[in-house]
C-alpha positions in Angstrom: 131.4 91.8 248.0 130.6 93.8 245.5 132.4 92.5 242.9 130.6 89.3 243.6 127.5 91.2 242.5 128.4 94.0 240.0 131.2 91.4 238.0 130.2 91.1 234.1 129.9 87.0 233.7 130.8 86.4 229.6 130.3 82.9 230.0 127.8 81.4 232.3 129.3 77.4 231.8 132.8 79.1 232.8 133.5 78.7 236.7 136.0 81.0 237.6 134.8 81.8 241.2 133.2 80.1 243.7 130.7 82.5 243.5 129.6 80.7 239.6 129.3 77.4 241.2 125.7 76.1 241.6 125.7 76.2 245.3 126.8 79.8 245.9 123.8 80.7 243.2 121.7 78.2 245.4 122.3 80.7 248.4 121.4 83.4 246.6 118.1 82.2 245.5 116.9 80.7 249.2 118.6 83.8 250.9 117.8 86.7 248.6 117.8 89.6 251.4 121.1 87.8 252.4 123.0 88.1 248.9 121.9 91.8 248.0 123.5 93.1 250.9 126.8 94.9 250.1 129.4 97.3 251.7 128.8 100.7 251.1 130.5 103.4 251.1 131.1 104.7 254.6 133.0 108.3 253.8 133.6 109.9 257.2 131.8 107.6 258.9 134.2 105.6 258.5 135.7 106.4 262.1 132.8 105.3 263.7 134.0 101.9 262.8 137.7 102.9 263.6 136.7 103.5 267.1 137.9 100.3 269.0 140.7 100.1 267.1 142.1 103.9 268.2 140.3 102.8 271.7 143.5 100.0 272.0 146.1 101.9 269.8 145.9 104.8 273.0 146.2 101.9 275.3 149.1 100.7 273.6 150.8 103.8 273.2 150.0 104.9 277.2 150.1 101.8 279.3 151.4 99.2 276.8 151.2 95.4 277.3 153.3 93.0 279.0 155.1 91.0 276.6 157.9 88.2 276.8 161.2 88.3 275.3 162.2 84.7 273.7 166.1 85.7 273.4 166.3 87.4 277.2 163.4 85.4 278.6 162.6 88.4 280.1 158.8 90.5 280.3 158.7 93.6 279.0 156.0 96.5 278.9 155.7 96.8 275.0 154.5 100.1 273.6 152.8 100.2 270.0 152.1 103.3 267.4 151.0 103.8 264.0 153.2 105.6 261.9 150.8 106.3 259.2 148.0 104.4 257.1 148.7 103.2 253.5 145.4 103.8 250.8 144.6 104.8 247.5 143.9 108.2 247.2 140.0 107.9 247.3 140.3 106.3 250.9 143.0 109.0 252.2 140.1 111.1 252.5 138.0 108.8 254.4 141.2 108.3 256.7 142.8 112.1 256.7 139.3 114.2 256.5 141.2 115.8 253.9 139.1 117.2 250.5 140.9 114.9 247.9 138.4 116.2 244.9 137.8 119.9 243.7 139.5 123.2 244.1 139.9 122.1 248.2 142.0 119.3 247.3 145.1 120.7 248.6 146.6 118.1 251.6 149.9 120.1 252.8 149.8 123.4 251.9 146.0 123.9 252.6 145.8 126.8 249.7 143.4 126.1 246.3 146.0 128.5 244.1 147.2 127.5 241.4 144.0 125.2 240.9 141.7 124.8 237.8 139.4 123.2 236.1 141.1 121.3 232.7 138.8 118.7 230.7 136.2 118.9 233.6 138.6 117.7 236.2 140.2 120.5 238.7 144.1 120.3 238.6 146.8 121.8 240.5 149.6 123.0 238.3 153.2 125.0 239.4 154.7 122.0 240.5 158.0 123.0 238.7 157.9 125.8 241.5 159.5 123.0 243.6 162.3 122.2 241.6 165.5 124.1 242.7 165.6 127.9 241.4 168.4 127.3 238.6 166.5 124.6 237.2 166.3 124.1 233.6 162.8 123.1 233.4 161.9 126.1 235.3 162.7 128.4 232.0 161.4 125.5 229.3 158.0 127.2 229.0 157.5 125.3 225.4 157.5 121.7 226.6 155.0 122.8 229.8 152.3 125.9 230.4 153.4 128.0 228.0 155.0 129.9 231.3 158.1 130.4 233.1 158.2 129.2 236.5 159.6 132.3 239.0 157.6 130.8 241.9 158.6 129.3 244.9 156.9 125.8 246.6 154.0 126.7 248.8 154.5 126.5 252.7 153.7 123.1 254.3 151.5 123.4 257.4 152.8 121.2 260.4 150.6 119.0 262.0 150.5 120.7 265.1 149.1 123.7 263.0 146.4 121.6 261.5 145.6 120.2 264.8 144.9 123.8 266.3 142.7 124.7 263.3 140.6 121.7 263.1 139.8 121.9 267.3 138.6 125.1 266.1 135.3 124.0 264.7 132.5 121.6 264.9 132.3 119.5 261.6 128.7 118.4 263.5 127.5 115.0 263.5 128.9 112.0 261.8 126.7 110.9 259.6 126.0 109.9 255.8 122.0 110.6 256.2 121.1 113.0 253.6 118.5 115.0 256.2 121.1 115.2 259.1 124.0 116.4 256.3 121.8 118.7 254.8 120.7 120.4 258.5 125.0 120.5 259.3 125.5 124.5 258.1 127.8 125.1 255.4 131.8 125.5 256.4 133.3 128.2 256.3 135.9 128.9 253.7 138.9 128.4 255.9 137.6 125.1 256.7 136.6 123.8 253.4 140.0 121.4 253.2 138.3 118.9 255.4 135.1 116.4 255.1 135.5 116.3 259.5 137.9 115.7 262.2 139.6 112.7 261.4 139.4 110.1 265.1 143.3 109.7 264.4 143.9 113.1 265.5 143.3 111.5 269.0 146.1 109.5 269.1 149.0 111.6 271.2 151.7 111.5 268.7 149.7 112.0 265.6 150.1 115.6 265.3 154.2 115.1 265.4 154.3 112.8 262.7 156.1 114.0 259.2 153.9 111.8 256.9 150.8 110.7 258.2 148.9 109.3 255.1 150.6 107.1 252.9 149.8 106.6 248.9 149.5 102.9 247.7 151.8 102.8 244.8 150.4 99.7 243.0 147.1 101.6 242.6 149.4 104.7 241.3 151.9 102.7 239.2 148.7 100.9 237.8 147.1 104.4 236.6 149.8 106.0 235.4 150.9 102.6 233.4 147.3 102.3 232.0 146.7 106.0 230.9 150.1 106.1 229.6 149.6 102.6 227.1 146.1 103.9 226.3 147.4 107.4 225.4 150.3 106.2 223.0 148.6 103.4 221.7 144.7 105.6 221.5 143.0 102.9 222.7 139.1 103.6 223.0 138.2 104.4 226.2 142.0 104.4 227.3 143.4 107.5 225.9 143.7 110.9 227.5 144.4 112.5 224.1 141.1 113.4 223.1 138.5 116.2 221.9 138.8 117.8 225.2 142.2 117.8 225.8 142.7 119.4 222.8 140.1 122.1 223.7 142.1 122.4 226.6 145.2 123.3 224.5 143.6 125.9 222.7 142.6 127.4 226.2 146.0 127.0 227.6 146.8 128.8 224.3 150.1 126.1 223.7 151.0 123.7 221.4 148.9 125.3 218.5 149.4 122.3 216.0 147.5 120.7 217.9 144.3 122.3 218.4 141.3 121.1 216.5 140.4 122.1 213.4 137.2 124.0 212.7 135.3 122.0 210.4 136.9 118.6 210.8 136.4 115.7 212.9 139.8 114.1 212.8 142.2 115.2 215.4 146.3 116.4 214.5 148.1 113.4 214.7 150.8 113.5 217.8 154.3 112.8 218.0 153.7 110.1 220.7 150.5 108.2 219.2 151.6 105.2 217.2 150.0 104.9 214.2 147.4 101.8 213.4 149.9 99.9 211.2 152.4 100.1 213.6 150.3 98.4 216.5 150.7 94.9 215.2 154.3 95.4 215.9 153.8 95.8 219.5 
């Protein structure tokens, strides 16, 4: 719905969607109040819309539903459960209640240790700690952040442990209204890893699942591909290698040959960037 209203029309005479047709436009003109409606971002209030689904899921887990087995020609009580949600990273915040931005965006280990600001974005470094202790990348300081990694992976919290912490605190009323949100006290640091207690925790088996929320690989692949292609081809607005990235290299004291030169606007060429005269060959 939002796409219909916000998308750019480069040629009004070209029909690429029913919304471009005169019949659709006529409805927009005749009922402007209806045409102006669009979905908002529900945030933590998504739980309100999930309530009927959760009640049905609890019933299917506890009681089940009589079902006919065509193969055996017999009736049986079918039970059902949700083994996890699938979404992009932003929607994961609504479904799980976990914060996905900032220093508290730690979805498994629930620790802000290792989080730092890079190019105006909060990042979590130290991923080499998950490699075997004798892995060569742990000792390759030049290819990474200039340090040798001797750390160990952070402890992963179990579902039972997370639920116990969530049950300790009242996150307040589920609402996006500014007045209600402003009246909710600031959460103690221990609970800032969540925006709210997700309604999925009401499912009796939810805390026993090893993985509760899955990320849509399609979105990740597209974003990574766009970033890699945009950087290699140095596409304006798409590349991740700009002045901010070079300033961050200096901040981290790594790759001195790529730092910005004082008094020069042009940034040093990188070996992975395709030269302008080579772009036509790709």
